[in-house]
C-alpha positions in Angstrom: 184.6 93.8 174.8 184.9 91.9 178.3 188.5 90.5 178.8 188.8 86.6 178.2 190.2 85.1 180.9 189.6 82.3 183.5 189.9 82.6 187.1 190.4 80.2 189.7 190.7 80.7 193.5 192.5 78.1 195.8 194.2 77.6 199.0 197.6 76.2 199.4 197.1 72.9 201.0 199.2 70.8 202.7 199.9 68.4 199.5 200.9 71.4 197.6 203.7 72.5 200.0 207.3 71.7 200.1 209.5 71.2 203.1 209.7 74.9 203.4 206.1 75.4 203.5 206.0 77.1 200.1 204.4 76.0 196.9 205.7 73.4 194.9 206.7 74.1 191.5 204.9 70.5 190.6 201.6 71.4 192.4 201.6 74.8 190.7 202.1 73.3 187.2 199.2 70.6 188.0 196.8 73.5 188.7 197.9 75.5 185.6 197.4 72.6 183.5 193.9 72.4 184.9 192.8 75.8 184.5 194.4 75.9 180.9 191.9 72.8 180.2 188.8 74.4 181.7 189.5 77.7 179.8 190.4 76.2 176.4 187.0 74.3 176.5 185.1 77.3 177.6 186.4 78.7 174.4 185.6 75.7 172.7 188.7 74.2 171.7 189.4 72.0 174.8 190.1 68.3 175.2 186.4 67.2 174.3 186.4 69.8 171.4 190.0 68.6 169.9 189.8 64.8 170.3 186.9 64.3 167.9 189.2 66.2 165.3 192.1 63.5 165.9 194.2 66.2 167.5 195.5 67.1 171.0 197.0 70.1 172.7 200.6 69.4 173.7 202.8 71.8 176.1 206.1 72.4 174.6 207.6 75.3 176.6 207.2 77.4 179.7 208.5 79.9 181.9 207.6 80.5 185.5 208.6 83.6 187.4 207.7 83.6 191.2 207.6 87.4 192.1 206.9 86.7 195.6 206.7 83.6 197.8 203.7 81.6 198.1 203.0 79.7 201.4 201.1 77.0 202.7 197.5 78.2 203.6 197.7 81.3 201.5 194.6 82.3 199.5 195.3 83.0 196.0 193.6 83.6 192.6 195.0 82.0 189.5 194.2 83.5 186.2 194.8 82.3 182.6 194.3 83.7 179.4 194.9 82.8 175.4 197.2 85.1 174.0 197.3 84.4 170.3 199.6 82.6 168.0 203.3 83.1 167.2 204.1 80.9 164.3 203.1 77.2 165.1 202.8 77.8 168.8 199.5 79.2 170.4 200.5 81.2 173.5 198.7 81.2 177.1 199.8 83.1 180.0 199.3 82.8 183.7 199.3 85.1 186.9 198.8 84.4 190.6 197.3 87.1 192.9 197.2 87.5 196.3 193.6 87.4 197.6 194.7 89.5 200.5 196.1 92.2 198.0 194.5 91.7 194.8 196.7 94.0 192.9 200.0 92.1 194.1 201.2 89.5 191.5 203.0 86.4 193.1 203.6 84.7 189.9 203.9 85.1 186.1 204.1 82.7 183.8 203.8 82.0 179.8 203.8 78.9 178.0 203.9 77.9 174.2 201.6 75.1 173.0 201.4 72.9 169.9 198.7 71.2 168.1 199.7 67.6 167.3 197.8 64.7 165.1 197.3 61.9 167.7 198.0 59.4 164.7 200.9 60.6 163.1 202.3 62.9 165.8 202.8 65.7 163.4 202.1 69.2 164.2 199.0 71.1 163.1 198.5 75.1 162.6 196.2 76.1 165.0 194.4 78.6 162.4 193.9 75.2 160.2 192.2 73.4 163.2 190.4 76.0 165.0 189.9 78.6 162.5 189.1 82.4 163.0 188.5 81.6 166.8 192.3 81.3 167.6 192.4 84.9 166.8 189.0 86.4 168.0 189.7 84.9 171.6 193.0 86.1 172.2 193.6 88.4 175.1 196.5 90.4 174.1 198.1 91.1 177.6 201.5 89.8 179.0 202.4 88.4 181.8 205.8 87.4 180.4 206.3 89.3 177.2 209.4 87.2 175.9 208.1 84.0 174.4 209.9 80.9 175.7 213.1 80.3 173.8 215.2 77.1 173.4 217.3 76.0 176.2 221.0 75.6 175.3 222.8 72.2 176.4 225.8 73.1 178.6 229.0 71.2 177.3 229.5 68.8 180.3 226.8 67.2 182.3 226.8 64.7 185.1 224.6 61.8 185.6 221.8 62.3 188.3 220.1 59.1 188.2 217.4 57.3 186.4 213.1 57.2 186.5 211.0 54.5 185.3 207.7 56.0 184.0 205.2 54.2 186.2 201.5 54.2 186.2 201.0 57.3 188.6 203.2 59.3 186.2 201.0 59.2 182.8 198.0 61.1 181.5 195.0 60.6 179.3 197.5 59.8 176.2 199.6 57.4 178.4 202.6 59.7 178.3 204.4 61.0 181.1 202.3 64.1 182.6 204.3 67.4 181.9 204.3 68.4 185.7 206.3 65.1 186.5 209.3 66.4 184.7 209.1 69.4 186.8 209.2 67.2 189.9 212.3 64.9 188.5 214.1 68.2 187.3 214.0 69.7 190.9 214.5 66.1 192.5 217.8 65.7 190.8 219.1 68.9 192.8 220.7 68.3 195.9 218.1 68.5 198.6 220.2 70.4 201.0 220.4 72.9 198.6 216.7 73.1 198.0 216.0 73.5 201.6 218.1 76.6 201.8 217.1 78.2 198.5 213.9 79.6 197.1 213.1 79.6 193.5 213.1 82.7 191.5 212.3 81.4 188.0 212.2 78.0 186.1 212.2 77.6 182.2 211.5 74.0 180.8 211.1 72.8 177.0 209.2 69.4 176.3 211.1 68.4 173.4 209.7 64.3 173.0 207.4 62.1 175.0 208.0 58.9 177.3 205.7 56.4 177.7 204.6 53.7 180.4 207.8 51.5 181.2 210.4 53.8 179.5 213.3 54.6 181.7 214.5 58.1 181.6 218.0 59.1 182.3 218.7 62.4 184.3 221.7 64.5 183.5 222.5 67.9 185.4 225.2 70.8 185.6 225.2 73.8 188.0 225.9 76.6 186.1 226.6 79.1 188.8 225.6 79.2 192.4 222.1 79.9 191.7 221.3 78.3 188.5 220.9 74.5 187.7 220.1 72.7 184.4 218.7 69.2 184.2 217.7 67.2 181.2 215.9 63.9 180.7 217.2 61.4 178.1 215.0 58.3 177.0 216.5 55.9 174.2 219.1 58.6 173.4 216.8 61.3 172.8 216.5 64.6 174.8 212.8 64.7 176.0 213.2 67.3 178.2 215.2 70.5 179.7 214.4 72.8 182.8 216.6 75.7 183.7 216.2 76.6 187.1 217.3 80.1 189.1 217.2 80.8 192.6 217.2 83.8 194.5 220.3 85.3 195.8 
């Protein structure tokens, strides 16, 4: 049986790179969202297939590991595949390969998705909505074998500012796009620190939604010299958590 994955080649553009000329986490997540939707559509459970059923995919958890640095103008191949289900979660993995050295893995990632009812926001089981295809289309290969866990909240946090959800932050469903939370999480860290450190890994949990006009409070804590925790709160509710580790 032919492996069931989807590939997308791209060059790291100026808009994708940070001040160190490395691929931004926010830009990477945008590309991952696009290819995930493309592949889900190929498998007949993409946006166009789910909306008429009154349901939608929601990204719940993600872990991204940078095996190698990716720089401005690098030519790379982004690959994704649906990896089956784990309880209520549907799993999807990603890898990025170097075009110059196709066997070289630059990034590995695993994600956990939920299906929700658009009217009452309740979770739906993937096998109930999609049926046997959710099993038959799975490609059982691990980019990262361990599923994404819950992120523990540190005991003490310090305020790191607020973000008002603007028009440019929202997606099709009028909620803040997931990539924006990653952007906000990194922006909460001292820029001088970011200019002198390279990302090794980040994990993010999307716990609740925020909408146009909402004010999101940001809180952070330095867990060690190389590890930061950031969370966002809206109306007293924890809406996202991100744990970022940097290379020594």
